[in-house]
C-alpha positions as CSV (number, residue, x, y, z in Angstrom):
1,M,-0.1,0.0,0.1
2,Q,1.4,3.5,-0.9
3,V,1.1,5.7,2.0
4,E,1.9,8.9,-0.2
5,Q,-1.5,8.4,-1.9
6,Y,-3.3,8.7,1.6
7,L,-1.1,12.0,2.3
8,P,-3.6,14.6,0.8
9,V,-6.5,13.0,2.5
10,L,-4.7,13.1,6.0
11,L,-3.7,16.7,5.4
12,M,-7.4,17.6,4.5
13,A,-8.7,16.0,7.6
14,L,-6.0,17.8,9.8
15,A,-7.0,21.1,8.0
16,A,-10.6,20.5,8.7
17,G,-10.0,19.4,12.3
18,G,-7.8,22.4,12.9
19,F,-10.2,24.9,11.5
20,A,-13.1,23.3,13.5
21,A,-11.0,23.6,16.6
22,F,-9.8,27.2,15.7
23,T,-13.3,28.3,15.1
24,L,-14.8,26.9,18.5
25,V,-11.7,28.5,20.5
26,A,-12.2,31.7,18.6
27,S,-16.0,32.0,19.4
28,V,-15.2,31.4,23.2
29,V,-12.6,33.9,23.2
30,L,-14.5,36.4,21.4
31,G,-17.5,35.9,23.3
32,R,-15.7,36.6,26.5
33,W,-13.9,39.6,25.2
34,A,-17.4,41.1,23.7
35,N,-19.1,40.4,27.3
36,R,-16.3,42.4,28.9
37,K,-16.5,45.2,26.7
38,I,-20.4,45.6,26.8
39,R,-20.7,44.1,30.4
40,A,-23.7,41.8,29.2
41,R,-25.4,40.1,31.8
42,T,-27.1,36.6,31.4
43,T,-30.4,36.1,32.6
44,P,-32.6,32.9,32.2
45,I,-34.7,34.9,29.8
46,K,-31.8,35.4,27.5
47,N,-30.7,31.5,27.9
48,I,-34.0,30.1,26.8
49,P,-33.8,28.8,23.1
50,Y,-35.4,31.0,20.6
51,E,-37.7,29.2,18.2
52,C,-39.6,31.6,15.8
53,G,-40.9,33.9,18.6
54,M,-42.7,31.0,20.1
55,L,-42.0,30.3,23.7
56,P,-40.4,26.6,24.1
57,V,-43.3,25.1,26.2
58,G,-43.9,21.3,26.5
59,E,-41.9,18.5,25.0
60,G,-39.2,19.1,22.5
61,S,-40.3,16.5,19.8
62,S,-43.4,14.6,19.4
63,R,-43.6,10.8,19.4
64,L,-44.1,9.3,15.9
65,S,-45.6,5.7,15.1
66,V,-43.4,3.1,14.1
67,K,-45.5,3.0,10.7
68,F,-44.0,6.4,9.9
69,H,-40.4,5.3,10.4
70,L,-41.2,2.1,8.3
71,V,-42.4,4.3,5.6
72,A,-39.3,6.4,5.9
73,M,-37.2,3.4,5.7
74,L,-38.9,2.0,2.7
75,F,-38.5,5.3,0.8
76,I,-34.8,5.2,1.4
77,L,-34.7,1.5,0.1
78,F,-36.6,2.2,-2.8
79,D,-34.9,5.7,-3.3
80,I,-31.4,4.0,-3.1
81,E,-32.1,2.3,-6.5
82,V,-31.3,5.4,-8.3
83,V,-27.8,5.1,-6.8
84,F,-27.5,1.9,-8.7
85,L,-29.4,2.7,-11.9
86,Y,-27.7,6.0,-12.7
87,P,-24.2,4.7,-13.3
88,W,-25.5,1.6,-15.2
89,A,-27.4,3.9,-17.5
90,V,-24.3,6.3,-18.1
91,V,-22.0,3.5,-18.9
92,Y,-24.8,1.3,-20.7
93,K,-23.9,2.0,-24.2
94,E,-20.2,1.3,-23.6
95,L,-21.1,-2.0,-21.9
96,L,-23.3,-3.2,-24.8
97,V,-20.3,-4.0,-26.8
98,S,-18.9,-6.6,-24.5
99,N,-22.0,-8.5,-23.3
100,A,-25.3,-7.1,-24.0
101,A,-27.4,-9.9,-22.7
102,A,-25.7,-10.4,-19.3
103,I,-25.8,-6.5,-18.7
104,F,-29.5,-6.0,-19.6
105,G,-30.4,-9.2,-17.7
106,G,-28.7,-8.1,-14.4
107,M,-30.5,-4.8,-14.7
108,V,-33.9,-6.5,-15.2
109,S,-33.3,-9.0,-12.5
110,F,-32.3,-5.9,-10.2
111,L,-35.4,-4.2,-11.2
112,G,-37.6,-7.3,-10.9
113,I,-36.6,-7.9,-7.3
114,L,-37.2,-4.2,-6.4
115,F,-40.5,-4.5,-8.0
116,V,-41.4,-7.6,-5.9
117,G,-40.4,-5.9,-2.9
118,Y,-42.6,-2.7,-3.8
119,V,-45.6,-5.0,-4.4
120,Y,-44.9,-6.7,-1.2
121,A,-44.9,-3.4,0.8
122,L,-48.1,-2.6,-0.9
123,K,-49.8,-5.7,-0.2
124,K,-48.7,-5.6,3.6
125,N,-50.1,-1.8,3.6
126,A,-46.6,-0.8,4.8
127,L,-46.8,2.7,2.9
128,D,-50.0,3.8,4.7
129,W,-48.4,5.1,8.0
130,K,-51.6,7.1,8.8
131,S,-53.6,3.9,9.9
């Protein structure tokens, strides 16, 4: 393994980490400096989270049903098919020269399995998260 190839990635990771650390330290230092300059006092009212002018009353997040999360996961599952279809579609003409039947058959079988999964989800009523 050639370590020289990973050196730019390591340098970029170090630069990103250094920038993050620098901005965090700078915000603390500048915040303390600004508080000294204007003699700002913190009060409980100033420390509450501001959410579009509404007072933060009640629970932070409401609970969602399991069906909602199931629909979200199914959406991600069926949406990821684009990740596999797009590169295949881009190089499809070039791949036709070598072995057209295998390439087309592989994609048809992939889409067939995906379609069977979609029909199964519809039959199980998994995409209806309101009921």
